[in-house]
C-alpha positions as CSV (number, residue, x, y, z in Angstrom):
1,M,-24.0,-189.8,-105.7
2,A,-20.6,-191.2,-104.8
3,G,-18.1,-188.5,-103.7
4,Q,-20.8,-185.9,-103.0
5,P,-20.1,-184.1,-99.7
6,T,-22.4,-184.8,-96.9
7,S,-24.7,-182.0,-95.9
8,S,-23.8,-180.3,-92.6
9,K,-27.4,-179.0,-92.1
10,P,-28.5,-180.0,-88.6
11,Q,-31.0,-182.7,-88.4
12,V,-34.3,-181.7,-86.7
13,I,-35.7,-184.3,-84.5
14,A,-39.4,-184.8,-85.0
15,P,-41.6,-183.8,-82.1
16,K,-42.7,-186.7,-79.9
17,G,-45.6,-185.0,-78.1
18,L,-45.2,-184.6,-74.3
19,G,-43.2,-187.8,-74.1
20,P,-44.0,-191.3,-72.8
21,F,-45.6,-191.6,-69.4
22,F,-46.0,-187.8,-69.1
23,W,-49.4,-188.0,-67.4
24,P,-48.6,-190.8,-65.0
25,Y,-45.4,-188.9,-64.1
26,T,-47.5,-185.7,-63.6
27,L,-49.9,-187.7,-61.3
28,L,-46.8,-188.9,-59.3
29,L,-45.7,-185.2,-58.9
30,T,-49.2,-184.3,-57.8
31,V,-49.3,-187.1,-55.2
32,I,-45.9,-186.0,-53.8
33,S,-47.1,-182.3,-53.7
34,L,-50.3,-183.3,-51.8
35,V,-48.4,-185.4,-49.3
36,I,-46.0,-182.6,-48.5
37,A,-48.9,-180.0,-48.4
38,G,-50.7,-182.3,-45.9
39,G,-47.6,-182.6,-43.8
40,I,-47.2,-178.8,-43.7
41,L,-50.9,-178.2,-42.9
42,F,-51.7,-181.0,-40.5
43,A,-48.6,-182.6,-39.1
44,N,-47.0,-181.7,-35.8
45,L,-43.9,-179.7,-36.6
46,D,-42.9,-178.8,-33.1
47,W,-39.6,-180.5,-33.7
48,L,-38.9,-177.9,-36.4
49,L,-40.9,-174.9,-35.2
50,P,-41.4,-175.1,-31.4
51,G,-44.8,-173.9,-30.4
52,W,-46.4,-175.1,-33.7
53,S,-49.1,-177.1,-32.1
54,N,-49.6,-174.9,-29.0
55,P,-48.8,-171.2,-29.9
56,V,-47.1,-169.1,-27.2
57,T,-48.5,-165.8,-28.4
58,D,-51.5,-164.6,-30.3
59,R,-49.1,-163.5,-33.1
60,A,-47.6,-167.0,-33.5
61,G,-50.6,-168.5,-35.1
62,D,-50.7,-165.7,-37.7
63,V,-47.1,-166.1,-38.6
64,D,-47.5,-169.9,-38.7
65,N,-50.4,-169.5,-41.1
66,L,-48.2,-167.4,-43.3
67,F,-45.5,-170.1,-43.2
68,K,-48.1,-172.7,-44.2
69,F,-49.2,-170.6,-47.2
70,M,-45.6,-170.1,-48.3
71,G,-44.6,-173.7,-47.6
72,V,-47.4,-175.3,-49.5
73,F,-47.2,-173.2,-52.6
74,G,-43.5,-173.0,-52.5
75,A,-43.2,-176.8,-52.3
76,W,-45.7,-177.3,-55.2
77,I,-43.8,-174.9,-57.4
78,F,-40.5,-176.5,-56.6
79,I,-41.7,-180.1,-57.1
80,Y,-43.4,-179.4,-60.5
81,V,-40.6,-177.2,-61.9
82,A,-37.8,-179.5,-60.8
83,G,-39.7,-182.6,-61.6
84,Y,-40.5,-181.5,-65.2
85,V,-36.9,-180.3,-65.7
86,V,-35.7,-183.8,-64.8
87,Y,-38.4,-185.5,-66.9
88,F,-37.8,-183.5,-70.1
89,A,-34.0,-183.7,-69.7
90,V,-34.3,-187.5,-69.7
91,V,-37.0,-188.0,-72.2
92,F,-35.8,-185.5,-74.8
93,R,-32.1,-186.2,-74.4
94,R,-30.0,-186.8,-77.5
95,R,-29.8,-190.5,-78.2
96,A,-26.5,-192.3,-79.1
97,D,-27.8,-193.0,-82.6
98,E,-28.6,-189.4,-83.4
99,P,-26.2,-187.0,-85.1
100,A,-24.2,-184.6,-82.8
101,N,-25.7,-181.6,-84.6
102,S,-29.3,-182.6,-84.1
103,I,-31.7,-180.0,-82.8
104,G,-34.3,-180.9,-80.3
105,V,-38.0,-180.2,-80.4
106,Q,-38.6,-176.6,-81.1
107,V,-41.5,-175.1,-79.1
108,H,-42.5,-171.5,-79.7
109,D,-45.4,-169.2,-78.9
110,S,-47.7,-171.0,-76.4
111,P,-50.1,-168.3,-75.2
112,N,-51.8,-170.7,-72.8
113,L,-48.6,-171.6,-71.1
114,E,-47.4,-168.0,-70.9
115,F,-50.7,-166.9,-69.5
116,W,-50.8,-169.5,-66.7
117,W,-47.1,-169.2,-65.6
118,T,-47.6,-165.4,-65.4
119,Y,-51.1,-165.4,-63.8
120,V,-50.6,-168.0,-61.1
121,P,-47.4,-166.4,-59.6
122,I,-49.2,-163.0,-59.7
123,V,-52.1,-164.3,-57.7
124,L,-49.8,-166.1,-55.2
125,L,-47.8,-162.9,-54.7
126,I,-50.9,-160.8,-54.1
127,G,-52.1,-163.3,-51.5
128,L,-48.6,-163.2,-49.9
129,V,-48.6,-159.4,-49.8
130,V,-52.1,-159.2,-48.3
131,M,-51.4,-161.8,-45.6
132,S,-48.0,-160.3,-44.7
133,T,-49.4,-156.8,-44.5
134,Y,-52.3,-157.9,-42.3
135,I,-50.0,-159.7,-39.8
136,W,-47.5,-156.8,-39.9
137,G,-50.3,-154.4,-39.0
138,K,-51.4,-156.5,-36.0
139,I,-47.9,-156.5,-34.6
140,F,-47.4,-152.8,-35.0
141,F,-50.9,-151.4,-34.7
142,P,-53.0,-153.6,-32.3
143,T,-56.7,-152.8,-31.7
144,E,-56.5,-153.5,-28.0
145,A,-54.8,-151.2,-25.5
146,P,-51.6,-152.7,-23.9
147,G,-51.8,-153.9,-20.4
148,L,-48.0,-153.6,-20.0
149,T,-45.6,-151.3,-21.8
150,M,-41.9,-152.0,-21.4
151,E,-38.7,-151.3,-23.1
152,V,-35.9,-153.4,-24.6
153,V,-32.6,-151.8,-25.3
154,G,-29.9,-153.6,-27.3
155,H,-26.3,-153.3,-26.1
156,Q,-23.2,-155.0,-27.2
157,F,-23.7,-157.8,-26.2
158,D,-26.9,-158.0,-24.1
159,F,-30.5,-156.9,-24.1
160,E,-31.6,-154.6,-21.3
161,Y,-35.2,-154.7,-20.0
162,R,-37.0,-151.7,-18.5
163,Y,-40.4,-151.7,-16.7
164,P,-42.7,-148.9,-15.6
165,G,-42.5,-147.6,-12.1
166,V,-38.8,-148.5,-11.7
167,A,-37.2,-145.3,-10.4
168,T,-33.7,-146.0,-11.7
169,S,-32.7,-148.2,-14.6
170,L,-31.1,-151.5,-13.7
171,Y,-28.8,-152.9,-16.2
172,S,-27.7,-156.5,-15.6
173,P,-26.8,-158.8,-18.5
174,K,-28.1,-161.8,-16.5
175,D,-31.5,-160.3,-15.8
176,E,-34.4,-162.1,-17.4
177,M,-37.3,-160.6,-19.2
178,H,-40.6,-161.2,-17.4
179,L,-44.1,-161.0,-18.8
180,P,-47.6,-161.7,-17.4
181,V,-49.6,-164.3,-19.3
182,G,-52.8,-163.2,-21.0
183,V,-51.9,-159.5,-20.9
184,P,-51.5,-157.5,-24.1
185,V,-47.8,-156.3,-24.1
186,R,-46.2,-153.4,-26.0
187,V,-42.5,-153.6,-26.2
188,L,-40.6,-150.4,-27.2
189,L,-37.3,-151.3,-28.8
190,S,-34.2,-149.2,-29.3
191,S,-30.4,-149.6,-29.3
192,A,-27.6,-147.9,-27.4
193,D,-24.9,-148.7,-30.0
194,V,-25.4,-150.7,-33.2
195,L,-28.1,-152.6,-35.0
196,H,-29.4,-155.7,-33.2
197,Q,-32.4,-158.0,-33.8
198,F,-34.6,-158.9,-30.8
199,W,-35.9,-162.3,-31.6
200,V,-38.0,-164.7,-29.5
201,P,-38.5,-167.7,-31.9
202,E,-41.4,-169.3,-30.0
203,F,-43.2,-166.0,-29.9
204,R,-42.7,-165.7,-33.7
205,V,-41.8,-162.0,-33.3
206,K,-38.6,-160.3,-34.4
207,L,-37.7,-156.7,-34.8
208,A,-34.6,-154.6,-35.2
209,T,-33.3,-152.3,-32.4
210,V,-31.9,-149.2,-34.1
211,P,-29.9,-146.4,-32.5
212,G,-31.9,-143.3,-32.2
213,L,-35.2,-145.0,-33.3
214,V,-38.0,-146.4,-31.1
215,Q,-40.0,-149.2,-32.6
216,D,-42.9,-151.0,-31.0
217,M,-43.9,-154.6,-31.0
218,N,-47.3,-155.8,-29.8
219,F,-48.4,-159.3,-28.7
220,T,-50.2,-161.2,-26.0
221,P,-48.5,-164.2,-24.3
222,L,-50.9,-167.2,-24.2
223,R,-49.2,-169.6,-21.9
224,T,-46.6,-169.7,-19.2
225,G,-43.0,-171.0,-19.6
226,T,-39.4,-169.9,-20.2
227,F,-38.4,-169.2,-23.8
228,D,-35.2,-168.2,-25.6
229,I,-34.2,-164.7,-26.7
230,A,-31.5,-164.2,-29.3
231,C,-30.0,-161.5,-31.4
232,S,-30.3,-162.6,-35.0
233,E,-28.2,-159.8,-36.6
234,Y,-24.4,-159.8,-36.4
235,C,-23.5,-157.0,-34.1
236,G,-19.8,-157.6,-33.2
237,V,-17.4,-160.2,-32.0
238,A,-19.6,-161.5,-29.1
239,H,-22.8,-161.6,-31.1
240,S,-23.2,-165.4,-30.6
241,K,-23.3,-164.8,-26.8
242,M,-26.1,-162.2,-27.0
243,Q,-28.8,-164.5,-25.7
244,G,-31.3,-164.4,-22.9
245,K,-34.6,-165.8,-21.5
246,V,-38.1,-164.5,-21.3
247,V,-40.3,-165.8,-18.5
248,V,-44.0,-165.8,-19.0
249,E,-45.8,-166.2,-15.6
250,S,-49.1,-165.6,-13.9
251,Q,-50.1,-162.0,-13.1
252,A,-49.5,-162.6,-9.4
253,D,-46.0,-164.0,-9.9
254,F,-45.2,-161.1,-12.3
255,N,-46.5,-158.5,-9.8
256,K,-44.3,-160.1,-7.1
257,W,-41.3,-160.1,-9.3
258,L,-41.9,-156.5,-10.4
259,S,-42.3,-155.4,-6.7
260,A,-39.0,-156.9,-5.9
261,L,-37.4,-155.1,-8.9
262,K,-38.8,-151.8,-7.7
263,G,-37.5,-152.4,-4.2
264,H,-34.0,-153.1,-5.5
265,S,-34.3,-150.0,-7.7
266,A,-35.1,-147.8,-4.7
267,L,-31.8,-148.9,-3.1
268,Q,-29.9,-147.5,-6.1
269,G,-30.9,-143.9,-5.3
270,T,-32.0,-141.2,-7.8
271,V,-30.1,-138.7,-9.9
272,S,-28.6,-135.9,-7.9
273,L,-29.2,-132.8,-9.9
274,A,-27.4,-130.5,-7.5
275,K,-24.0,-131.7,-8.8
276,G,-24.8,-131.0,-12.4
277,D,-22.1,-129.2,-14.4
278,P,-23.3,-127.1,-17.4
279,A,-20.0,-127.2,-19.2
280,A,-19.9,-131.0,-19.0
281,G,-23.5,-131.0,-20.0
282,K,-22.7,-129.0,-23.1
283,T,-20.2,-131.7,-24.2
284,V,-22.7,-134.5,-23.6
285,F,-25.4,-132.5,-25.5
286,A,-23.1,-132.2,-28.5
287,A,-22.3,-135.9,-28.4
288,K,-25.7,-137.4,-27.6
289,C,-28.5,-134.8,-28.3
290,A,-27.4,-132.5,-31.1
291,A,-28.4,-135.0,-33.8
292,C,-32.0,-134.5,-32.9
293,H,-32.2,-131.1,-31.1
294,A,-30.9,-127.6,-31.9
295,V,-29.8,-125.1,-29.3
296,G,-32.4,-122.7,-30.6
297,P,-36.1,-121.8,-30.1
298,F,-38.7,-124.5,-29.8
299,D,-39.8,-124.2,-33.4
300,Q,-36.3,-124.7,-34.7
301,K,-36.7,-128.4,-35.1
302,V,-34.2,-131.0,-36.3
303,V,-35.9,-134.2,-35.4
304,G,-37.1,-133.0,-32.0
305,P,-37.8,-129.4,-31.0
306,G,-35.2,-126.7,-30.2
307,L,-34.3,-126.6,-26.5
308,K,-33.1,-123.0,-25.9
309,G,-35.1,-121.3,-23.2
310,L,-36.6,-124.6,-22.1
311,T,-37.4,-123.4,-18.6
312,D,-38.7,-119.9,-19.5
313,D,-40.3,-120.1,-23.0
314,A,-43.6,-118.1,-22.8
315,A,-44.8,-119.6,-26.0
316,H,-44.3,-123.1,-24.6
317,P,-44.7,-122.9,-20.9
318,N,-44.8,-126.7,-20.4
319,L,-42.7,-129.7,-21.4
320,V,-43.9,-132.2,-24.0
321,T,-45.1,-134.3,-21.1
322,G,-47.5,-131.4,-20.1
323,K,-45.5,-130.8,-16.9
324,A,-43.8,-127.6,-15.8
325,P,-40.2,-127.3,-17.0
326,T,-38.6,-127.9,-13.6
327,P,-35.2,-129.6,-13.4
328,D,-36.8,-132.8,-12.0
329,N,-39.3,-133.0,-14.8
330,I,-36.6,-132.4,-17.4
331,A,-34.5,-135.2,-15.8
332,A,-37.6,-137.5,-15.9
333,I,-37.8,-137.2,-19.7
334,L,-34.0,-137.8,-20.1
335,E,-34.3,-140.9,-17.9
336,N,-37.5,-142.4,-19.1
337,G,-37.7,-141.2,-22.7
338,Y,-40.9,-139.9,-24.3
339,A,-43.5,-141.2,-26.8
340,G,-46.3,-138.9,-28.1
341,P,-47.6,-136.8,-30.9
342,I,-44.4,-134.9,-31.3
343,G,-42.4,-138.0,-31.7
344,N,-40.4,-140.6,-29.8
345,M,-37.3,-140.0,-27.7
346,P,-35.2,-142.9,-26.4
347,N,-34.5,-143.2,-22.7
348,E,-31.2,-142.8,-21.0
349,Q,-30.1,-146.4,-21.7
350,A,-30.9,-146.1,-25.4
351,N,-28.9,-142.8,-25.4
352,G,-26.1,-144.3,-23.4
353,L,-26.4,-141.7,-20.6
354,S,-25.2,-142.2,-17.0
355,S,-26.8,-140.6,-14.0
356,T,-24.0,-138.0,-14.0
357,D,-24.7,-137.3,-17.7
358,V,-28.4,-136.7,-16.9
359,A,-27.5,-134.2,-14.1
360,N,-25.0,-132.4,-16.3
361,L,-27.5,-132.2,-19.2
362,V,-30.2,-130.8,-16.9
363,A,-27.8,-128.2,-15.7
364,Y,-26.8,-127.2,-19.3
365,L,-30.5,-127.1,-20.5
366,V,-31.5,-124.9,-17.5
367,S,-28.6,-122.5,-18.3
368,L,-30.0,-121.9,-21.8
369,K,-32.0,-118.9,-21.0
């Protein structure tokens, strides 16, 4: 009727099914997904991930398999979700001849869709958890005994590398890390100051170095070469310069290099305990040791045992190493650290101790009768 006001009720656009060319478009997305999956699974990606086609360590293959799993399914989810968002935004857009208050297709309560978009991610996440935990366990808890155990200590702004049989600790920012090929290696990591991340990209291993905590990383180098080391966690103004090299070489070359290191170490001398000052040692103890040890009986534990009466405790006549509590044996623990059933104690570098500090600490601990 003329003059009757026009209704403002929104016009509901009739459903149009899934839209034109939905299934051909889905086929296109599937082809793209399969091509990308094939590239991730079978292409040579050394340009992106060095060592992809020829792993450097036995852990690299495990980590790359995890990357393949994440890459394939992550790509599929992205392609289908983003592809359908674009498709439906174009196909079901408001046309120029439709009222501005039109309402698009209303879709409610689709149990099948809700089931599958819940079930599939759950299965993928369970698979990711299982694979990740398995690889994590192999890095931290290997089945084989290590052929070499060494230490890496993070400093601002260099990594320090320590090897068994070296009498005094050498600290040179320009020193390289050396490893023998084909030998299971356990690396004990700690920090002398702040958090760092010890990362060897081609090894596919990375672990934090934490002050006061010793963590272990296990792997076996599979081929020789020189590879990059980097700190991957911001640790101060010179973080970007905290880089180094790890040299993987034959057992004979490694033994030769280690013998030269020991020879140089012998020239540095050993800690002179005769000049230890108990008063100065007490100050060092308060600054470096009191967070983990009490000046009380052995059973008065903080993190580690109490250290009073260390040299004459009838209930605990030996040190945690099983050796007699002589000044030299006490100094050996302070220098080299300790790892055993009672816990882990960082070495002198991780604790930031000098040779003088060690001598003073020994004098102080011996005085605690």
